[in-house]
N, C-alpha and C positions, 0 to 999 in steps of 0.2 A: 663616743666618749660617755654619753649619758647612760647608755646601757651598762657600761662597765661599772659605774658608780652605783647604779640602781640594783644590780644583782651581783654583788661581790662573790657570793658562794659559787655561782656558775663559772665565774672567771677563774677561780682557784682550781675548780675541777678541770677546766680546759687546759690550764697551765700544767697541772699534774699529768694529764693524759699526753700532752706534748712532750713532757720530759721522760716519759716511759721508754724503756729500751724495747726494741722489737723482739718478738718471740723467737726463741732458738729452734733449731730443726728438731731437737729431741722432743720438746713439748708439742710441736706440731704433729709429729708422728704418733705421739701418745694419744692425741685427740682423734686422729683418723684411724687408729689401730682397731682391728677387729677383735672383739672380746670372745673368748672361748668359755667363759664362766656364766654367761647370760643364758637363762633357761627359758623364761616366758614372761610376758607382760600383757595386761589388758589395754595398755595405752597404745594407741595407733602410731604415735610419733616414735616410740621405741621399736615397734615392729618394722616400720619403714626404715629406721636407722640400721637395724640389724640386717635387713635385706640389702640396703645400699652398700654397707661395708663388708658384706660377706665375700669370702674368696670364691674363686671359680668352681672349686669342687663342691661347694654347697649350693651355689647358683645353678649348677648342673642338675641337682636334684629337684630344683624348682621348675625345671623345664619339662616336667612330665605331664602327659595328658591322658585322659581316660580312653580306654579301648572300647570299640563297639561290641555289642553282645556276641556277634559271630566270632570275633577275634578272641574274646574272653573264653568262649567255649572251646575254640581251637587250641589255645595255648594253656589249657588246664587251669582256668580260673585266674590267670594273670590279669590284674585290674587296670594297671596303667603302665605306660612306657614313655621313655624319653623321646621328644620330637626330634626328627632328623629331616634334612633336606630331601625331598622326594616323596615323603609320606602324603597320602591323601587324607584330608581332615574335613570335618564339618563344624561350622560355627554354631554353638549352642546358645549364646547370649549376645546381646548388643545390637548394633546397627545392621550387621550382616547376618542376622540369625537365619538358620536353616540353609545357608549357602555353603557349598563345598568347593574344594580345589586342592591343588598340590602345594606343599610348602616350598617356597622359593628360597627363603633365607631365614636363618635363625641367629638372633643376637643374644648371646649368652650373658653379656654384661648388663644389657638393658632388660633381659627377661621377656623378650618379645619375639614373635614370629610373623613373617610376611607370607601371604598366601596369594597364589596367582588368581587374577581376576577381581580381587577386592581392592579397588582404588577409590579415591575421593577426588571429585572434580573441583579444581581451583577457579578463582574468579577470572583468571586470564585464559581459561580453557584447557590448561594442562592437567594431567592426572598424576596423583601422588599415591603410592602404596600405603595402606593403612596397617600399622603394627597392631597385633592382637596378642593378648595374654594367653599362655597355654592352658590356663584353668577354664577358659571359655571355649575350648576346642575338644573334639572327640575324634580319635583316629579311626578311619574307615578301612584303609589299606596301608600295609607296611612296605617300606622299601628295604629289600633284603640284599642290597648290593654289597653291604659291609659284611665281611666274614665273621668278625667278632660278634656282631649283632645276631647274625644267623645262628651261630653256635650257641649263644646265650638262650635264644628262643627255643632251640632244639633241646637244650638241657632242661629248661622250664617245662617243656611239654612231656619229656620222659620222666621227670620227677614225680608227676602225678600229684599236683597240689590239691586235688579234690579229696584226698584221703584224710584231711584234717577234720575229723568229727563226722563227716557225711557217710563214710563207708561203715562206721560203727553202727550196727543195727540196734543193740541194746546196751545202755549204760546204767550202772547201778549208782545210786546216790542215797546217802543217809538222810532221812527226814525226821525232824523232831516233832512229836505230837504231844500236846498237853491234854491230860485226862482229868476231867471233873474239877471239884473244888480244891483238891489238894495240890494241884499243879504239878503232878508227877510227869516227868519228861521221859519219853521212851524213844530210842533210836530204831526206826523201822525202815528197812531197805525198800525203796520204791524203784520201779522199773519205768524208764522212759523209752517209748517206742517211737521211731521216726514216722513222718507223715505218710510215707509210702506203705508201710505195714498197716497203719490204721485204715487207709483207704481200701487195702486188700481185704481186711477183715469186714469192713462195711459191705463190700461187694458180695462176699460169701454169705453174709447174714441175709442180705436181700434176695 
């Protein structure tokens, strides 16, 4: 009773909270609804909120992992690919760094993957598999049991993704040059030669 008389403002707040009506289902869905207008933010809490509320088709894009150098060369510069059960991966960061194994399970909702042989020992002696984020993994071997995945990789290989700027031997670009005190600007075309041609020229000169 003394507390009620000593802090009357707190008592009024409590009474007001007790008299409040519960939230309706529409307001609850608005709070947990995924926003399509959000672009980016430097705040970590908003980034975590975006990933937590993201639908599965966006979370599926977050389940990609880097390809090994041999696979990148084989599939014409393809840099990353979605993780699947059966892929052989290598851990690049964390407690199990430089260990490899096959993917046993992929959790799309939690954005984690379980790898064979990567377990943690509990106090009672039992083993528990450790979930690992796909950004800490690198794909060494691909499981091509899925027809759609195999067809997609064949299309990427035949597309020749290396042709973006690398096969072009010489490219012209306008360069602005300021002359003297007057500050006259002239557009002079300059040629940029790739590194392979420069190395060939050096070899001939020597």
